[in-house]
Backbone of each chain as ProteinMPNN parsed JSONL, in Angstrom:
{"seq_chain_A": "XXXXXXXXXXXXXXXXXXXXXXXXXXXXXXXXXXXXXXXXXXXXXXXXXXXXXXXXXXXXXXXXXXXXXXXXXXXXXXXXXXXXXXXXXXXXXXXXXXXXXXXXXXX", "coords_chain_A": {"N_chain_A": [[29.769, -84.822, 4.223], [28.915, -88.241, 4.953], [27.268, -89.11, 7.838], [27.598, -91.567, 10.33], [25.792, -93.341, 12.666], [25.807, -95.288, 15.467], [23.997, -97.53, 17.602], [23.461, -99.492, 20.562], [26.047, -97.5, 22.284], [27.493, -99.046, 23.956], [27.121, -102.314, 25.387], [26.083, -104.811, 27.702], [26.205, -108.279, 27.89], [25.343, -111.779, 28.099], [26.985, -114.957, 27.59], [25.584, -116.771, 24.973], [23.419, -115.11, 24.61], [21.213, -113.26, 22.411], [22.145, -110.633, 20.375], [21.795, -107.345, 19.179], [22.889, -104.719, 17.078], [22.505, -101.454, 15.943], [22.793, -99.313, 13.079], [22.776, -96.175, 11.676], [22.675, -94.245, 8.788], [23.314, -90.902, 7.594], [22.18, -90.349, 5.199], [20.749, -92.079, 2.371], [22.528, -95.029, 1.606], [22.435, -97.072, -0.115], [23.376, -100.402, -0.509], [25.84, -100.25, 0.597], [27.24, -100.952, 3.104], [29.223, -101.934, 5.744], [30.403, -104.167, 8.32], [32.666, -104.299, 11.003], [34.831, -106.03, 13.268], [36.641, -105.308, 16.159], [39.335, -106.04, 18.227], [41.179, -105.51, 21.294], [44.348, -104.1, 20.629], [44.512, -105.206, 18.14], [44.06, -105.179, 14.557], [41.096, -103.975, 12.889], [38.615, -106.309, 11.682], [36.851, -107.526, 8.917], [33.467, -108.472, 9.106], [30.893, -108.566, 7.953], [29.944, -107.638, 4.722], [28.684, -105.374, 2.206], [26.105, -105.007, 3.307], [24.814, -107.574, 3.959], [26.374, -109.776, 3.357], [28.293, -112.485, 4.34], [31.558, -112.544, 5.474], [34.124, -114.725, 4.341], [34.927, -117.401, 6.444], [33.878, -116.305, 8.731], [31.796, -116.898, 11.495], [28.465, -118.273, 11.207], [26.678, -117.246, 13.005], [26.722, -114.552, 12.963], [24.905, -111.949, 11.494], [23.817, -109.736, 8.98], [21.644, -107.041, 8.155], [19.249, -104.865, 6.471], [18.673, -101.715, 4.705], [18.985, -98.883, 2.503], [19.165, -96.462, 4.706], [19.222, -97.556, 7.196], [20.495, -100.067, 9.258], [21.368, -103.314, 10.582], [23.298, -105.296, 12.771], [23.338, -108.551, 13.845], [24.024, -110.854, 16.378], [23.523, -114.122, 16.855], [23.857, -115.964, 18.94], [25.714, -115.233, 21.454], [29.185, -115.672, 21.809], [32.146, -116.425, 23.786], [34.386, -115.399, 22.431], [33.378, -113.275, 21.039], [33.277, -110.926, 22.395], [34.011, -107.702, 22.043], [34.706, -104.703, 20.109], [32.464, -103.264, 17.83], [32.151, -101.913, 14.591], [30.327, -100.003, 12.241], [30.506, -99.144, 8.776], [30.343, -96.949, 6.032], [30.62, -97.369, 2.55], [29.75, -96.056, 0.392], [30.459, -93.601, -0.63], [33.226, -91.256, -0.776], [34.324, -89.066, 1.854], [35.107, -92.26, 3.261], [33.267, -93.334, 5.999], [32.863, -94.085, 9.481], [30.911, -95.631, 12.086], [30.587, -94.789, 15.6], [31.259, -96.912, 17.104], [30.442, -99.912, 18.93], [30.74, -101.273, 21.987], [30.901, -104.493, 23.114], [30.366, -106.095, 26.027], [31.073, -108.416, 28.702], [28.482, -109.635, 30.695]], "CA_chain_A": [[30.156, -86.173, 4.621], [27.841, -89.065, 5.484], [27.46, -89.408, 9.259], [27.156, -92.901, 10.722], [25.476, -93.344, 14.089], [25.51, -96.619, 15.982], [23.425, -97.654, 18.936], [23.964, -98.59, 21.601], [27.496, -97.316, 22.293], [28.009, -100.216, 24.658], [26.102, -103.206, 25.937], [26.542, -105.961, 28.473], [25.404, -109.445, 27.552], [25.877, -113.059, 28.556], [27.201, -115.977, 26.564], [24.34, -117.372, 24.531], [22.418, -114.083, 24.327], [21.06, -112.679, 21.081], [22.544, -109.232, 20.479], [21.62, -106.56, 17.951], [23.493, -103.385, 17.027], [21.963, -100.748, 14.798], [23.634, -98.297, 12.457], [21.971, -95.305, 10.829], [23.416, -93.287, 7.968], [22.631, -89.601, 7.485], [21.481, -90.376, 3.923], [20.734, -93.433, 1.825], [23.826, -95.52, 1.127], [22.155, -98.304, -0.846], [23.805, -101.572, 0.271], [27.265, -100.072, 0.859], [27.414, -100.905, 4.54], [30.068, -103.026, 6.225], [30.582, -104.304, 9.767], [33.989, -104.769, 11.41], [35.062, -106.372, 14.669], [37.964, -104.901, 16.61], [39.739, -106.474, 19.566], [42.291, -104.671, 21.774], [45.665, -104.341, 20.076], [44.418, -105.873, 16.835], [43.407, -104.417, 13.506], [39.715, -104.385, 12.615], [38.43, -107.437, 10.786], [35.509, -107.442, 8.34], [32.544, -109.566, 9.395], [29.799, -108.49, 7.001], [30.106, -106.585, 3.724], [27.504, -105.152, 1.356], [24.937, -105.132, 4.195], [24.389, -108.878, 4.472], [27.246, -110.854, 2.909], [29.169, -112.956, 5.411], [32.94, -112.739, 5.042], [34.599, -116.094, 4.455], [35.551, -117.753, 7.715], [33.145, -115.702, 9.854], [30.709, -117.814, 11.902], [27.122, -117.95, 10.708], [25.865, -116.58, 14.031], [26.72, -113.133, 12.607], [23.981, -111.673, 10.402], [23.594, -108.325, 8.706], [20.422, -106.751, 7.406], [18.926, -103.448, 6.333], [18.728, -101.101, 3.385], [18.817, -97.437, 2.518], [19.948, -95.755, 5.711], [19.109, -98.241, 8.485], [21.129, -101.376, 9.168], [21.48, -104.025, 11.851], [24.157, -106.467, 12.936], [22.805, -109.423, 14.885], [24.773, -112.041, 16.773], [22.384, -114.946, 17.295], [24.176, -116.605, 20.216], [27.008, -114.629, 21.767], [30.236, -116.571, 22.268], [33.195, -115.689, 24.523], [35.31, -114.692, 21.523], [32.672, -112.167, 20.392], [33.371, -109.716, 23.189], [34.857, -106.866, 21.202], [34.025, -103.49, 19.645], [31.954, -103.42, 16.469], [32.001, -100.653, 13.859], [29.777, -99.992, 10.903], [31.237, -98.263, 7.859], [29.727, -96.803, 4.717], [31.556, -97.305, 1.435], [28.969, -95.506, -0.725], [31.188, -92.485, -1.188], [34.3, -90.745, 0.07], [35.187, -89.901, 2.688], [34.546, -93.404, 3.951], [33.028, -92.955, 7.389], [32.587, -95.161, 10.421], [30.181, -95.331, 13.296], [31.424, -94.531, 16.765], [31.602, -98.187, 17.719], [29.636, -100.495, 20.0], [31.56, -102.189, 22.777], [30.117, -105.59, 23.678], [31.073, -106.552, 27.22], [30.508, -109.572, 29.402], [27.644, -109.3, 31.847]], "C_chain_A": [[28.936, -86.925, 5.167], [28.177, -89.423, 6.938], [26.867, -90.781, 9.563], [26.968, -92.915, 12.233], [25.064, -94.744, 14.511], [24.79, -96.528, 17.307], [23.233, -99.125, 19.281], [25.472, -98.378, 21.454], [28.185, -98.447, 23.033], [26.856, -101.052, 25.154], [26.787, -104.319, 26.711], [25.622, -107.13, 28.169], [26.109, -110.711, 28.038], [26.109, -113.987, 27.382], [25.862, -116.648, 26.253], [23.246, -116.366, 24.205], [22.376, -113.737, 22.839], [21.286, -111.18, 21.215], [22.335, -108.551, 19.13], [22.218, -105.179, 18.117], [22.93, -102.7, 15.785], [22.913, -99.637, 14.339], [22.757, -97.48, 11.512], [22.883, -94.334, 10.091], [22.609, -92.006, 7.818], [21.952, -89.426, 6.129], [21.501, -91.82, 3.421], [22.111, -93.809, 1.266], [23.656, -96.842, 0.369], [22.57, -99.499, 0.027], [25.259, -101.459, 0.703], [27.554, -99.912, 2.349], [28.168, -102.152, 4.984], [30.129, -103.003, 7.748], [31.962, -104.897, 10.048], [33.986, -105.08, 12.896], [36.494, -105.962, 15.009], [38.205, -105.396, 18.026], [40.97, -105.682, 19.986], [43.629, -105.082, 21.174], [45.687, -105.023, 18.721], [43.753, -104.95, 15.83], [41.952, -104.857, 13.361], [39.669, -105.513, 11.584], [37.005, -107.358, 10.233], [34.714, -108.692, 8.694], [31.503, -109.709, 8.29], [30.119, -107.374, 6.013], [28.845, -106.513, 2.868], [26.218, -105.508, 2.109], [24.741, -106.514, 4.805], [25.271, -110.041, 4.041], [28.261, -111.196, 3.992], [30.573, -113.184, 4.854], [33.335, -114.203, 5.256], [35.289, -116.321, 5.796], [34.85, -117.187, 8.935], [31.975, -116.624, 10.214], [29.334, -117.32, 11.486], [26.222, -117.337, 11.771], [25.837, -115.056, 13.818], [25.817, -112.937, 11.394], [23.81, -110.175, 10.229], [22.338, -108.137, 7.885], [20.246, -105.244, 7.3], [18.964, -102.993, 4.895], [18.559, -99.6, 3.526], [19.724, -96.764, 3.534], [19.955, -96.452, 7.067], [19.563, -99.688, 8.38], [21.273, -101.98, 10.559], [22.482, -105.155, 11.735], [23.58, -107.271, 14.091], [23.769, -110.58, 15.115], [23.757, -112.959, 17.444], [22.622, -115.595, 18.658], [25.601, -116.206, 20.581], [27.985, -115.661, 22.339], [31.343, -115.778, 22.965], [34.123, -114.878, 23.616], [34.675, -113.493, 20.821], [32.73, -110.881, 21.201], [34.452, -108.838, 22.58], [34.097, -105.571, 20.929], [33.678, -103.662, 18.175], [31.718, -102.046, 15.847], [31.244, -100.904, 12.566], [30.555, -98.968, 10.073], [30.47, -98.168, 6.559], [30.843, -96.694, 3.674], [30.843, -96.8, 0.179], [29.739, -94.393, -1.428], [32.381, -92.144, -0.289], [33.882, -89.392, 0.648], [34.443, -91.115, 3.234], [34.383, -93.02, 5.426], [32.554, -94.144, 8.202], [31.648, -94.687, 11.521], [31.134, -95.187, 14.469], [31.817, -95.801, 17.504], [30.611, -98.604, 18.785], [30.503, -101.515, 20.718], [30.654, -103.223, 23.422], [30.929, -106.197, 24.819], [30.341, -107.721, 27.856], [29.69, -109.111, 30.594], [28.076, -110.181, 33.034]], "O_chain_A": [[28.041, -86.326, 5.764], [29.242, -89.971, 7.222], [25.772, -91.111, 9.108], [27.871, -92.548, 12.985], [24.106, -95.312, 13.988], [24.955, -95.559, 18.049], [22.884, -99.925, 18.413], [26.107, -99.0, 20.602], [29.341, -98.763, 22.755], [25.742, -100.555, 25.322], [27.914, -104.712, 26.411], [24.399, -106.988, 28.189], [27.301, -110.706, 28.343], [25.512, -113.829, 26.318], [25.116, -117.036, 27.153], [22.244, -116.727, 23.586], [23.358, -113.898, 22.114], [20.686, -110.533, 22.073], [22.656, -109.108, 18.08], [22.073, -104.546, 19.163], [22.883, -103.293, 14.707], [23.714, -99.11, 15.111], [22.077, -98.036, 10.65], [23.745, -93.689, 10.687], [21.381, -92.018, 7.903], [21.223, -88.455, 5.928], [22.189, -92.673, 3.982], [22.759, -93.032, 0.564], [24.599, -97.622, 0.229], [22.153, -99.59, 1.182], [25.858, -102.447, 1.128], [28.045, -98.875, 2.794], [27.798, -103.276, 4.644], [29.934, -101.964, 8.379], [32.373, -105.869, 9.415], [33.246, -104.481, 13.677], [37.43, -106.23, 14.256], [37.378, -105.194, 18.915], [41.731, -105.228, 19.132], [44.001, -106.255, 21.203], [46.75, -105.377, 18.212], [42.986, -104.059, 16.194], [41.617, -105.997, 13.68], [40.554, -105.649, 10.738], [36.057, -107.148, 10.99], [35.211, -109.814, 8.597], [31.262, -110.797, 7.767], [30.52, -106.283, 6.419], [28.053, -107.454, 2.812], [25.359, -106.225, 1.593], [24.528, -106.637, 6.012], [24.946, -111.192, 4.334], [28.984, -110.334, 4.491], [30.754, -113.923, 3.886], [32.927, -114.833, 6.232], [36.129, -115.527, 6.219], [35.189, -117.547, 10.062], [31.247, -117.078, 9.33], [29.076, -116.119, 11.421], [25.098, -116.943, 11.46], [25.023, -114.357, 14.422], [25.934, -113.649, 10.397], [23.676, -109.436, 11.205], [22.006, -108.959, 7.031], [20.961, -104.46, 7.924], [19.248, -103.771, 3.984], [18.055, -99.109, 4.536], [20.901, -96.522, 3.268], [20.624, -95.992, 7.993], [19.088, -100.442, 7.531], [21.298, -101.275, 11.568], [22.518, -105.877, 10.739], [23.361, -106.742, 15.18], [24.261, -111.198, 14.172], [23.194, -112.613, 18.483], [21.686, -115.757, 19.44], [26.568, -116.775, 20.075], [27.64, -116.423, 23.241], [31.459, -114.571, 22.749], [34.585, -113.801, 23.993], [35.355, -112.772, 20.091], [32.272, -109.84, 20.729], [35.636, -109.173, 22.594], [32.998, -105.361, 21.442], [34.488, -104.14, 17.381], [31.168, -101.144, 16.477], [31.486, -101.894, 11.877], [31.177, -98.052, 10.611], [29.999, -99.176, 6.034], [31.856, -96.027, 3.884], [31.266, -97.074, -0.944], [29.684, -94.254, -2.65], [32.52, -92.677, 0.812], [33.156, -88.645, -0.008], [33.281, -91.01, 3.626], [35.291, -92.437, 6.019], [31.934, -95.074, 7.687], [31.595, -93.501, 11.845], [32.334, -95.431, 14.345], [32.624, -95.757, 18.432], [30.014, -97.765, 19.46], [30.945, -102.499, 20.124], [29.75, -102.879, 24.183], [32.018, -106.735, 24.616], [29.167, -107.977, 27.587], [30.145, -108.299, 31.401], [27.508, -110.074, 34.121]]}, "seq_chain_B": "XXXXXXXXXXXXXXXXXXXXXXXXXXXXXXXXXXXXXXXXXXXXXXXXXXXXXXXXXXXXXXXXXXXXXXXXXXXXXXXXXXXXXXXXXXXXXXXXXXXXXXXXXXXXXXXXXXXXXXXXX", "coords_chain_B": {"N_chain_B": [[49.571, -115.929, 1.932], [47.147, -113.252, 1.675], [48.335, -110.194, 2.723], [49.132, -107.3, 4.669], [51.832, -105.486, 5.778], [52.969, -103.26, 8.106], [55.18, -100.507, 8.9], [57.201, -99.832, 11.854], [56.493, -98.505, 15.208], [56.453, -94.959, 15.866], [57.905, -92.019, 17.287], [57.388, -88.656, 17.418], [58.153, -85.122, 17.26], [56.118, -82.204, 17.787], [55.196, -80.505, 14.801], [56.906, -81.898, 13.175], [57.338, -84.412, 10.552], [55.912, -87.593, 9.638], [56.462, -90.814, 8.291], [54.742, -93.617, 7.238], [54.939, -96.931, 6.255], [53.592, -99.559, 4.154], [53.598, -102.732, 3.345], [52.611, -104.881, 0.816], [51.565, -108.242, 0.214], [50.925, -111.378, -1.424], [48.93, -110.791, -3.254], [47.937, -109.077, -6.306], [49.379, -106.125, -6.336], [48.919, -103.748, -7.796], [46.31, -103.902, -8.58], [44.337, -102.895, -6.941], [42.821, -100.461, -4.69], [44.452, -98.673, -2.067], [43.927, -97.82, 1.213], [44.097, -95.412, 3.879], [43.628, -95.253, 7.312], [42.966, -93.9, 10.493], [43.109, -94.169, 14.108], [42.579, -92.432, 16.866], [43.248, -92.307, 20.42], [40.507, -93.647, 22.134], [38.757, -92.783, 20.197], [36.679, -92.865, 17.202], [37.207, -94.819, 14.188], [38.917, -93.227, 11.531], [38.886, -92.07, 8.309], [41.512, -91.342, 6.058], [42.516, -91.156, 3.444], [43.078, -92.327, 0.04], [44.875, -94.372, -2.373], [45.023, -95.248, -5.739], [46.565, -98.037, -6.531], [47.436, -98.872, -8.967], [47.201, -96.736, -10.946], [48.173, -94.611, -9.494], [46.647, -92.476, -8.773], [45.203, -90.307, -6.335], [43.115, -89.622, -3.46], [42.079, -87.478, -0.924], [40.946, -87.035, 2.459], [39.157, -84.141, 3.305], [39.777, -83.08, 5.738], [42.451, -83.629, 6.157], [43.68, -82.617, 3.999], [46.42, -81.156, 2.351], [48.155, -81.741, 4.389], [48.603, -84.438, 4.329], [50.14, -86.991, 2.398], [49.918, -89.523, 0.109], [51.557, -92.204, -1.327], [52.922, -94.656, -3.64], [55.051, -97.462, -4.3], [55.355, -99.344, -6.918], [57.12, -101.335, -7.724], [58.09, -102.291, -5.388], [55.838, -103.085, -4.15], [54.594, -101.564, -2.179], [52.952, -99.217, -0.103], [52.815, -95.775, 0.994], [52.379, -93.401, 3.586], [52.519, -90.084, 4.346], [52.438, -87.832, 6.904], [52.386, -84.502, 7.703], [53.503, -81.552, 9.57], [52.943, -82.238, 12.278], [50.723, -82.577, 15.077], [49.83, -82.629, 18.574], [47.378, -83.924, 18.721], [47.469, -85.688, 16.637], [48.411, -88.032, 17.523], [47.997, -91.408, 17.345], [46.843, -94.663, 16.224], [47.772, -95.79, 13.111], [46.446, -97.184, 10.218], [46.803, -99.161, 7.251], [44.787, -100.333, 4.551], [43.503, -102.649, 2.246], [41.101, -102.105, -0.291], [38.387, -103.956, -1.355], [36.354, -104.29, -4.19], [33.336, -105.175, -5.246], [30.724, -105.522, -7.238], [27.846, -104.661, -5.64], [29.159, -103.883, -3.385], [31.819, -102.539, -1.322], [34.665, -102.994, 0.538], [37.012, -103.117, 3.326], [39.719, -105.19, 3.349], [42.624, -107.112, 3.468], [43.556, -105.555, 6.63], [46.415, -103.648, 7.62], [48.683, -104.242, 10.383], [48.737, -102.065, 11.984], [50.208, -98.966, 13.027], [51.629, -97.284, 15.61], [51.719, -93.903, 16.139], [53.206, -91.47, 17.968], [52.94, -88.243, 19.129], [54.947, -86.09, 20.702], [56.44, -83.726, 22.882]], "CA_chain_B": [[48.255, -115.355, 2.115], [47.066, -111.813, 1.48], [48.832, -109.579, 3.954], [49.723, -105.959, 4.669], [52.72, -105.349, 6.93], [53.317, -101.861, 8.28], [56.408, -100.165, 9.605], [57.096, -99.819, 13.296], [56.04, -97.332, 15.94], [57.239, -93.738, 15.719], [57.696, -90.909, 18.217], [57.758, -87.443, 16.701], [57.881, -83.855, 17.92], [55.166, -81.347, 17.064], [55.754, -79.818, 13.647], [57.662, -82.83, 12.334], [56.586, -85.276, 9.642], [56.085, -89.025, 9.852], [56.176, -91.676, 7.148], [54.362, -94.986, 7.572], [54.917, -97.773, 5.06], [52.629, -100.657, 4.162], [54.048, -103.651, 2.304], [51.592, -105.858, 0.441], [51.995, -109.529, -0.321], [49.874, -112.355, -1.645], [47.957, -110.368, -4.262], [48.45, -108.129, -7.29], [49.358, -104.82, -5.655], [48.397, -102.666, -8.63], [44.925, -104.151, -8.948], [43.426, -102.46, -5.89], [43.12, -99.219, -3.983], [44.986, -98.82, -0.721], [43.376, -96.746, 2.017], [44.714, -95.15, 5.178], [42.64, -94.978, 8.349], [43.625, -93.777, 11.792], [42.263, -94.234, 15.3], [43.131, -91.776, 18.044], [42.773, -92.966, 21.649], [39.115, -93.444, 22.498], [37.991, -92.187, 19.094], [36.271, -93.777, 16.135], [38.088, -94.931, 13.032], [38.836, -92.003, 10.723], [39.483, -92.284, 6.998], [42.417, -90.248, 5.7], [42.659, -91.017, 2.007], [43.395, -93.556, -0.672], [45.631, -94.339, -3.602], [44.855, -96.327, -6.699], [47.943, -98.519, -6.614], [47.797, -99.021, -10.376], [47.387, -95.455, -11.629], [48.796, -93.625, -8.617], [45.7, -91.417, -8.415], [44.921, -90.237, -4.903], [42.04, -88.772, -2.963], [42.311, -87.262, 0.502], [39.924, -86.414, 3.267], [39.333, -82.688, 3.389], [40.356, -82.774, 7.052], [43.903, -83.786, 6.122], [44.198, -82.031, 2.755], [47.533, -80.256, 2.573], [49.087, -82.304, 5.386], [48.835, -85.861, 4.082], [50.542, -87.398, 1.056], [49.929, -90.98, -0.027], [52.268, -92.616, -2.539], [53.205, -96.083, -3.68], [56.165, -97.945, -5.111], [54.808, -100.584, -7.469], [58.157, -102.364, -7.794], [58.257, -102.824, -4.031], [54.528, -103.489, -3.617], [54.502, -100.866, -0.893], [52.335, -97.905, -0.038], [53.391, -94.876, 1.995], [51.557, -92.284, 4.035], [53.302, -89.055, 5.031], [51.638, -86.798, 7.568], [53.308, -83.427, 8.077], [53.055, -80.555, 10.561], [52.285, -83.041, 13.308], [50.173, -81.948, 16.287], [49.612, -83.609, 19.638], [46.162, -84.681, 18.437], [47.729, -86.692, 15.612], [48.762, -89.287, 18.2], [46.975, -92.375, 16.933], [47.275, -95.838, 15.471], [47.51, -95.593, 11.691], [46.271, -98.443, 9.503], [46.521, -99.238, 5.821], [43.823, -101.395, 4.265], [43.13, -102.834, 0.842], [39.665, -102.106, -0.503], [37.819, -104.84, -2.36], [35.201, -103.673, -4.85], [32.629, -106.276, -5.917], [29.322, -105.274, -7.472], [27.154, -103.723, -4.756], [29.862, -103.695, -2.121], [33.235, -102.21, -1.236], [35.033, -103.167, 1.941], [38.441, -103.174, 3.621], [40.245, -106.499, 3.738], [42.882, -107.057, 4.905], [44.135, -104.355, 7.225], [47.727, -103.808, 8.219], [48.627, -104.483, 11.82], [48.663, -100.778, 12.676], [51.452, -98.309, 13.433], [51.384, -96.241, 16.603], [52.489, -92.661, 16.017], [53.052, -90.65, 19.167], [53.476, -86.886, 18.994], [55.292, -85.672, 22.069], [57.561, -82.788, 22.949]], "C_chain_B": [[48.323, -113.843, 1.903], [47.396, -111.116, 2.792], [49.328, -108.16, 3.691], [50.555, -105.836, 5.938], [53.235, -103.915, 6.989], [54.627, -101.69, 9.024], [56.123, -99.948, 11.086], [56.71, -98.48, 13.893], [57.025, -96.166, 15.8], [56.898, -92.77, 16.855], [58.238, -89.662, 17.535], [57.433, -86.202, 17.547], [56.844, -83.066, 17.122], [55.869, -80.582, 15.949], [56.526, -80.716, 12.706], [56.724, -83.568, 11.382], [56.858, -86.733, 9.992], [55.718, -89.755, 8.57], [55.876, -93.077, 7.653], [54.299, -95.78, 6.277], [54.008, -98.972, 5.264], [52.987, -101.59, 3.011], [53.021, -104.736, 2.072], [52.227, -107.15, -0.05], [50.782, -110.421, -0.523], [48.804, -111.959, -2.641], [48.627, -109.386, -5.217], [48.29, -106.712, -6.771], [48.67, -103.749, -6.49], [46.927, -102.834, -9.012], [43.891, -103.586, -7.98], [43.77, -101.049, -5.403], [43.588, -99.554, -2.574], [44.55, -97.588, 0.069], [44.158, -96.614, 3.315], [43.641, -94.653, 6.139], [43.39, -94.828, 9.665], [42.603, -93.871, 12.922], [43.013, -93.616, 16.456], [42.559, -92.441, 19.292], [41.337, -92.616, 21.968], [38.221, -92.89, 21.408], [37.58, -93.249, 18.073], [37.327, -93.826, 15.042], [37.842, -93.754, 12.091], [39.601, -92.213, 9.418], [40.304, -91.074, 6.593], [42.541, -90.052, 4.192], [42.971, -92.353, 1.375], [44.31, -93.298, -1.862], [45.212, -95.517, -4.463], [46.263, -96.831, -6.99], [48.384, -98.729, -8.054], [48.143, -97.695, -11.022], [48.187, -94.447, -10.816], [47.874, -92.48, -8.252], [45.378, -91.485, -6.923], [43.686, -89.394, -4.627], [42.216, -88.69, -1.457], [41.06, -86.718, 1.18], [40.212, -84.918, 3.361], [40.018, -82.291, 4.694], [41.88, -82.769, 7.002], [44.534, -83.171, 4.869], [45.29, -81.015, 3.071], [48.552, -80.773, 3.57], [49.438, -83.75, 5.107], [49.207, -86.086, 2.619], [50.633, -88.918, 1.042], [50.574, -91.313, -1.36], [52.411, -94.13, -2.541], [54.407, -96.325, -4.565], [55.727, -99.297, -5.648], [55.857, -101.693, -7.517], [58.375, -103.03, -6.441], [56.942, -103.32, -3.446], [54.224, -102.816, -2.283], [53.826, -99.511, -1.058], [52.931, -97.103, 1.104], [52.386, -93.779, 2.316], [52.468, -91.34, 4.802], [52.339, -88.039, 5.617], [52.597, -85.744, 8.101], [52.679, -82.492, 9.099], [52.315, -81.224, 11.71], [51.887, -82.215, 14.521], [49.981, -83.043, 17.327], [48.412, -84.498, 19.314], [46.299, -85.663, 17.268], [48.231, -88.005, 16.223], [47.642, -90.293, 17.967], [47.652, -93.635, 16.402], [46.833, -95.631, 14.026], [47.494, -96.954, 11.007], [46.247, -98.206, 7.996], [45.548, -100.39, 5.618], [43.592, -101.452, 2.767], [41.608, -102.771, 0.746], [39.31, -103.058, -1.64], [36.559, -104.187, -2.905], [34.515, -104.746, -5.699], [31.158, -105.912, -6.061], [28.744, -104.243, -6.527], [27.876, -103.526, -3.43], [31.317, -103.31, -2.302], [33.598, -102.293, 0.234], [36.532, -103.329, 2.094], [38.828, -104.576, 4.091], [41.445, -106.842, 2.875], [43.267, -105.652, 5.359], [45.58, -104.672, 7.612], [47.582, -103.946, 9.731], [48.546, -103.195, 12.638], [50.044, -100.275, 13.077], [51.104, -97.197, 14.41], [52.327, -95.064, 16.341], [52.174, -91.807, 17.239], [53.713, -89.301, 18.917], [53.694, -86.342, 20.397], [56.487, -84.728, 22.029], [58.631, -83.293, 23.915]], "O_chain_B": [[49.394, -113.238, 1.943], [46.811, -111.411, 3.834], [49.873, -107.864, 2.627], [50.053, -106.053, 7.041], [53.854, -103.423, 6.046], [55.114, -102.605, 9.688], [54.971, -99.89, 11.514], [56.612, -97.467, 13.199], [58.232, -96.351, 15.64], [55.759, -92.71, 17.32], [59.398, -89.616, 17.126], [56.565, -86.232, 18.419], [56.717, -83.25, 15.912], [56.98, -80.079, 16.121], [56.778, -80.344, 11.561], [55.507, -83.382, 11.398], [57.894, -87.065, 10.567], [54.791, -89.369, 7.858], [56.661, -93.657, 8.403], [53.674, -95.347, 5.309], [53.694, -99.352, 6.392], [52.719, -101.288, 1.849], [52.607, -105.427, 3.003], [53.298, -107.139, -0.657], [49.747, -110.245, 0.121], [47.858, -112.715, -2.857], [49.74, -108.924, -4.97], [47.187, -106.164, -6.769], [47.92, -102.932, -5.956], [46.368, -101.982, -9.702], [42.692, -103.779, -8.179], [44.851, -100.523, -5.668], [43.189, -100.554, -1.976], [44.777, -96.455, -0.355], [44.79, -97.56, 3.786], [42.858, -93.758, 5.82], [44.349, -95.556, 9.919], [41.403, -93.679, 12.72], [43.968, -94.197, 16.971], [41.502, -93.068, 19.23], [40.979, -91.441, 22.062], [37.061, -92.562, 21.657], [38.075, -94.376, 18.088], [38.222, -92.983, 14.982], [36.702, -93.34, 11.882], [40.8, -92.495, 9.421], [39.873, -89.932, 6.754], [42.658, -88.923, 3.716], [43.111, -93.371, 2.053], [44.491, -92.16, -2.296], [45.066, -96.639, -3.979], [47.059, -96.136, -7.621], [49.582, -98.761, -8.334], [49.228, -97.529, -11.579], [48.804, -93.539, -11.373], [48.27, -91.592, -7.497], [45.292, -92.562, -6.334], [43.272, -88.571, -5.443], [42.468, -89.695, -0.793], [40.237, -86.039, 0.565], [41.362, -84.495, 3.479], [40.743, -81.299, 4.752], [42.528, -82.002, 7.715], [45.752, -83.196, 4.696], [45.127, -80.143, 3.924], [49.689, -80.301, 3.599], [50.456, -84.246, 5.591], [48.656, -85.451, 1.72], [51.332, -89.52, 1.856], [50.189, -90.774, -2.398], [52.066, -94.8, -1.568], [54.742, -95.529, -5.443], [55.727, -100.288, -4.917], [55.52, -102.867, -7.366], [58.792, -104.185, -6.363], [56.927, -103.91, -2.366], [53.666, -103.432, -1.375], [54.086, -98.77, -2.006], [53.478, -97.66, 2.056], [51.653, -93.3, 1.451], [53.109, -91.731, 5.777], [51.522, -87.457, 4.903], [53.513, -86.057, 8.862], [51.505, -82.613, 9.448], [51.206, -80.828, 12.068], [52.592, -81.296, 14.938], [49.971, -84.23, 17.003], [48.431, -85.695, 19.602], [45.355, -86.385, 16.947], [48.449, -88.98, 15.504], [46.492, -90.062, 18.34], [48.86, -93.666, 16.168], [45.669, -95.336, 13.755], [48.398, -97.769, 11.189], [45.74, -97.189, 7.523], [45.497, -101.316, 6.428], [43.497, -100.42, 2.103], [40.906, -103.316, 1.597], [39.86, -102.975, -2.737], [35.786, -103.596, -2.151], [35.039, -105.17, -6.73], [30.413, -105.989, -5.083], [29.106, -103.068, -6.598], [27.281, -103.057, -2.46], [31.966, -103.687, -3.277], [32.91, -101.723, 1.081], [37.24, -103.635, 1.134], [38.324, -105.073, 5.098], [41.316, -106.866, 1.651], [43.296, -104.704, 4.574], [45.921, -105.821, 7.894], [46.492, -103.787, 10.281], [48.314, -103.237, 13.846], [50.931, -101.057, 13.421], [50.365, -96.274, 14.068], [53.549, -95.209, 16.324], [51.019, -91.47, 17.5], [54.884, -89.223, 18.544], [52.753, -86.161, 21.17], [57.418, -84.911, 21.246], [59.653, -82.634, 24.103]]}, "name": "protein", "num_of_chains": 2, "seq": "XXXXXXXXXXXXXXXXXXXXXXXXXXXXXXXXXXXXXXXXXXXXXXXXXXXXXXXXXXXXXXXXXXXXXXXXXXXXXXXXXXXXXXXXXXXXXXXXXXXXXXXXXXXXXXXXXXXXXXXXXXXXXXXXXXXXXXXXXXXXXXXXXXXXXXXXXXXXXXXXXXXXXXXXXXXXXXXXXXXXXXXXXXXXXXXXXXXXXXXXXXXXXXXXXXXXXXXXXXXXXXXXXXXX"}
């Protein structure tokens, strides 16, 4: 199975901050990397698919980059509604696997 | 709009089985794969398996092989996940999700709202 490792596991930031979350796969996964946002009591929602494609309706302050085995999700200016947990996921092969999540909290 | 609606919360005893349904609307049900993912308290999302809603072909995570069965009813536009021989550690929120497959990407959208399964004696 492909292991996905995110860092950090949690972070505290203020509204307006630039925030970056990294995700490393245990092998190359080409561009098959997605980012999801999860809020308490809600299902995950896709933000970025295929490494850098912004899902329709997602604000442009979310940006994805990377290739091979190393990927980054950047939020350019954190907004109050962005406080949530973020997961990366590889869709290169089965089993589909997820990172452990990064909880973004208010400083 | 494209939507997946899951069945309600369940409480089961150890050793029992649970069935979670996932009704699709707003898209051609047989044109996509339907995946099942669970999240135990404080744990990461965990993929369980998928079904090709058109052909009925399935693939399961090795972790759940032998305990999980995923089926679909094309006339009802509904997928089903049965998990048997339940253990306390199967307490989790179970999600269904449609997978989109476009060129260099595959991703889950939408997700069902989640079904809490509690295993308790």
